[in-house]
C-alpha positions as CSV (number, residue, x, y, z in Angstrom):
1,M,3.0,-62.0,44.0
2,T,3.3,-64.9,46.2
3,D,0.3,-67.1,47.1
4,E,0.5,-66.0,50.6
5,R,0.1,-62.4,49.6
6,W,-2.8,-63.3,47.4
7,H,-4.5,-65.1,50.4
8,R,-3.8,-62.0,52.5
9,I,-5.5,-59.6,49.9
10,L,-8.5,-62.0,49.5
11,R,-8.8,-62.2,53.4
12,L,-8.8,-58.5,53.5
13,M,-11.6,-58.3,50.8
14,D,-13.6,-60.8,52.5
15,E,-13.4,-58.8,55.8
16,A,-14.2,-55.6,54.1
17,Y,-17.3,-57.1,52.4
18,A,-18.5,-58.7,55.6
19,D,-18.3,-55.5,57.1
20,Y,-20.2,-53.6,54.5
21,L,-23.1,-56.3,54.7
22,T,-23.2,-55.7,58.5
23,G,-23.3,-52.1,58.1
24,M,-26.1,-52.3,55.5
25,A,-28.2,-54.8,57.6
26,S,-27.8,-52.3,60.6
27,L,-28.9,-49.5,58.5
28,R,-31.8,-51.4,57.1
29,G,-32.9,-52.2,60.7
30,R,-32.7,-48.5,61.6
31,V,-34.7,-47.4,58.7
32,V,-37.4,-50.1,59.4
33,A,-37.5,-49.1,62.9
34,D,-37.9,-45.5,62.0
35,L,-40.8,-46.1,59.6
36,K,-42.7,-48.4,61.9
37,R,-42.3,-45.5,64.6
38,K,-43.8,-43.0,62.2
39,V,-46.6,-45.1,61.2
40,S,-47.4,-46.0,64.8
41,D,-47.4,-42.3,65.8
42,G,-50.0,-41.5,63.1
43,E,-47.6,-39.6,60.9
44,V,-48.9,-39.8,57.4
45,L,-46.4,-40.8,54.8
46,D,-47.4,-38.3,52.0
47,L,-47.0,-39.6,48.5
48,P,-46.6,-36.9,45.9
49,D,-49.8,-36.6,43.6
50,L,-48.3,-37.3,40.2
51,E,-50.9,-35.5,38.2
52,Q,-50.2,-32.3,39.9
53,Q,-46.4,-32.2,39.6
54,P,-45.0,-30.3,36.7
55,S,-43.5,-32.5,34.0
56,A,-39.9,-32.8,33.4
57,P,-38.3,-29.9,31.4
58,A,-37.9,-30.7,27.8
59,R,-34.4,-31.7,26.5
60,P,-32.9,-29.1,24.6
61,A,-32.2,-30.0,21.0
62,S,-28.7,-31.0,20.0
63,R,-26.8,-28.2,18.1
64,A,-24.9,-30.9,16.1
65,R,-25.9,-31.2,12.5
66,H,-26.8,-35.0,11.6
67,R,-26.1,-36.4,8.3
68,R,-29.0,-37.7,6.4
69,A,-28.8,-41.3,5.5
70,R,-28.3,-41.7,1.9
71,G,-30.7,-43.9,-0.3
72,R,-29.4,-46.8,-2.5
73,R,-28.6,-45.8,-5.9
74,P,-31.0,-47.4,-8.5
75,R,-29.7,-50.4,-10.2
76,G,-29.8,-50.3,-13.8
């Protein structure tokens, strides 16, 4: 590829990244504004009670058979 094409590709990538950052900043602003509105309206942000939540289900045992590590042979 020529240098000109590489520069064009890099410019497009820079523009896409700048658009991404702008969108993320805008989203963050909307989220913060929404949370501030909820707090000022007296809505309670309920946090779950960790003690009352059921624990995660146990992970099922693997059906694969594992080889046992062999000990060293005694020298002698």
